[in-house]
Every structure is written in structure tokens, then in C-alpha cells.
N, C-alpha and C positions, 0 to 999 in steps of 0.2 A: 692507884687509880690512873686511868689514861683515857684520852679521847682523840679521835681523828676529826680534823676539819679540812675543808677545801674552799678555795676562793677562785673565782674566775674574773679576770680583768675585763672591763667593758670597753676600753678605748684602744686596746692593742691585743694581739694574740698572746694569751698567758693563762696558765692554770697552775695552781699551787696546792700542795697537800702538806699538812703538818700533823704530827702526833705530839700531843702534850701529855707529859707524865707528871703527876704531883706526888712529891714526897720530900718533906723538909725544904720547901721551895718548889720550883717546877723547872722542867726542861722541855724545850720545844725542838723537835727534829723535823726540819722542813725540806721540801724539794719543789722547785718550780722550773717550768719550761716556758720560755717566752721569746718574743722578738722585741728587742729594745733598741730604738734608733736604727732600725733595719739590720740589726745584728742578732743572730741566734744565740740564746743564753740557756744554759742548763746549770742551775745553781742549787747546791745543797747547803744547809746551815744547821748549826746546833747552837742554841741559846740557853745558857744556864742562868737561872734567876733564884735569888735567895728568898727566905721566908718573909723578908720585908719588901718584896717586889722590886729589888734592885738587881740590875744586870751584873753578873760576875764573870761570865765567860761567853765569848762569841767566836765560833769557828765557821768559816765559809770556804767553799770551793766552787769555782766556776769552771765547768768541765770543758767547754768549747775552747777557751783560750788558755786554760790551765792556771788561772790566777787563784791564789789562796790567801787567806787572812786568818790570823789567830790572835785575839785580844783577851786580856784578863784585867779585871778591876778589883781594887781593894774594897770597894763599896762606897767610900766617901768621895770618890771622883778622881782617883789616880789610876791611870791605865798603863799597861805594858804589853809588849808582844809576848807570845807564849814562852819565849826563851828568857823572859825577865827584863829585857831592855825597855827602859822607860819611854813612854809616849807623852811628853810634857805638853804637847799641843792639844791634848785631849783633857787636860786637868780641869776639873769642875763639872765634867759630864757624868751624869748618873745613869741616864737611859741611852739606848741605842736606837737608831732608825735605819733599817735596810730599805733602800729606795724602792724596791719592787715588791714589797709585801705589806699588807695591812696589819699583820700580826704585831709588829713592834709598837703600834699605837696603844696596845694594851698596857705596856709598861708604865708610862706616865699617868694614864687614867687610873690604874689600880693604886699606884704609889701616892698620887696627890689627893685622891678622894675629895674632889671639889664639890661644893654645894651648887645647886642650880643658880646661875647668875655670876658665879665666881670664875676667875681666870688666873692662870699662872704662866709666867714666862720661864722657860727652862733651857739649859744647854744640853745638847745631845751629841753623841758620836754618830755622825751621818756617814753611812756606807753607800757609795755609788756603785750601782750594778750596770754594766758588767765589769768595770775596771777594778772594783773593790778598793778604790782609793777612799781614804777616810779624812774627815775634817770635823771640827767642832762647829755646830750651827745653833742658832737661837730659834726656838719654836714657842708658840703660844697655844695653850689649850683653854677654851672657854666652855663651861658646861651650860648648855642651852636648856635642857630638861632632864627628866629621869634617865633617858638612854642616849641622848644626842649631845655631842661636843662639836665645837667649831675648832678646827685645826688651822694654824697659820704659820708660815715660815717664809720670810722674804715677801715676794709678791704673790705667793701661792696660798690659797685657802680652800678648805672644803669642810662640809659637815660629815661627821662620822657617827654611825649608829652602832651601839654596843648591846650585847645581851646581858643577862643577869650575872654572868661571870666576867664581864668587861672584855669580852672577845668580840671583835668586829663582825657585824652582820652585813652592814652596808656602808661602804666608803663612797658616798654619793657621787655618781658619775664615773668612778674609777674601778671599784671592786665590789662584788657581791658574793656573799657566802653561799655555797652550794650544799644542800643537805646530803649527809653521808650515812644516815641510818638512825634508828631509834635510840641508840646509845646517847646521842647528843642531847636529846630531850631530858634524860634522867641524870645527867652528869653535872656536878658542881665543882668548880676549881678549889674553892675553900672548903676544907673538911671540918 
């Protein structure tokens, strides 16, 4: 089973397309074109997620500057480069957050399954775009109601609205999902 999604940024020029395929976990293949800090960016990424909604593989390529990144996770929070060299500065991170896409907000929402009113503080692998530099950051997710979460990291915060598959429909003030066809209405991530 697969679905195509698209988001448009609201505060800067950007559009993103992602295809999600579900089979023993899920894989997201995405591409975005944007202007980030007055710099043209053309990013492709592939995110592999296991059946427990834990990120296991992340591959990114930024075509304008030629930067690439390939990370692998053992699941419990140990990361390495694709060649197997350890990334101990990322120990304890379960989820990933790519700075220019709302898709990665799906990971902690699906994994944590918070009840309305509950919140959780997590450590994530944060990927800066366009540099593709990575670091561990602390983020907080608070479930406001059935579909809305409040996201916070450092001094930044925003409300994020999700559909029944925990895929972002509205990252308030920053991204809005764009309809891409009738298939979206009939698709469910969990089989």
C-alpha cells in the first residue's frame, strides 16, 4: 500500500512531495524544493521506519550544494553512519526531525500515543537543512485534543494538526497539506 502527500510552506517558498509505502513498517521517499535563509535548496530523502514506528534509516541528499547524509539506528537509540562508524553524540535519540519537512513530526506522535492532556519530552536527531548537520535536541509534544499537538523545542513552539493516520495536515503558520487525489481519502497507514 502506498500514498502520495504534498505540503506547501506558508512562510517561505517551498513545496514538498512524499510517497509513503507501508509493508513491515513504512518508508517515506520525499523531495522538496525551497528557499531557506535566501539559499536555494533541492532536498531528497528516504526515511525507513520499523513496525514499532521507530526510525531505522535516514538518507538525505541536497542537490544544490551536494551535501549528503546517511544514518542508521539500532532502534533503542544508537546511531551510526551508513559505513557503520558510531555517532555517539546521537545516543538516546529514537526519532529524527528534518528541519524543513512536517513529515517527521509523525514519528513521535505515532510512537508515543499520548492521551489528550498528556505530554512527553524526547531526544531527537535534528537535521539542519541545507547543511545536513546533525545534533541531538530535546523536543516536547503535548496532545491538546483528538488531532492537535503542541510542539516545542527551545524557544520555538507551534500547534500541529494530524489526520487519522497521524500525518500532518496543518503545521499552524508554517505548512499546510495540499490535496493530491482521491487515494488519500481511502488510505490507512495501519493495516
